[in-house]
C-alpha positions, 0 to 999 in steps of 0.5 A: 938297612930298613929290610934286614931289621924287618927280616931279622925280627920276624925270624926272631919272633917266629923262632920265639913262636916255634920254641913256644909251641915246642915247649907246650907240647912237651909240657901236654906230653909230660902231663899225659896227654896224646900226641894229637892233643900235644899237637893241638896245644903247640899249635895254639901256643904257636898261633897265640905267639904270632898273634900277640906279636902282631897285635903288638906291631900294630900298637907301636906302629899306631903310636910311632907313625 
């Protein structure tokens, strides 16, 4: 049961990060950015979501254990 929860929550975080990256790239393109710039902004957004999720997991693990 615990393994399933970890796998599903990891998948959810990755999906949310991909959606944030896609939205960042689309907004950058609508703003007139070139494709490399839009890709860079998407990568930064993806990394930010993953970093926030890792930080939140670390904080929760520290508080709950």
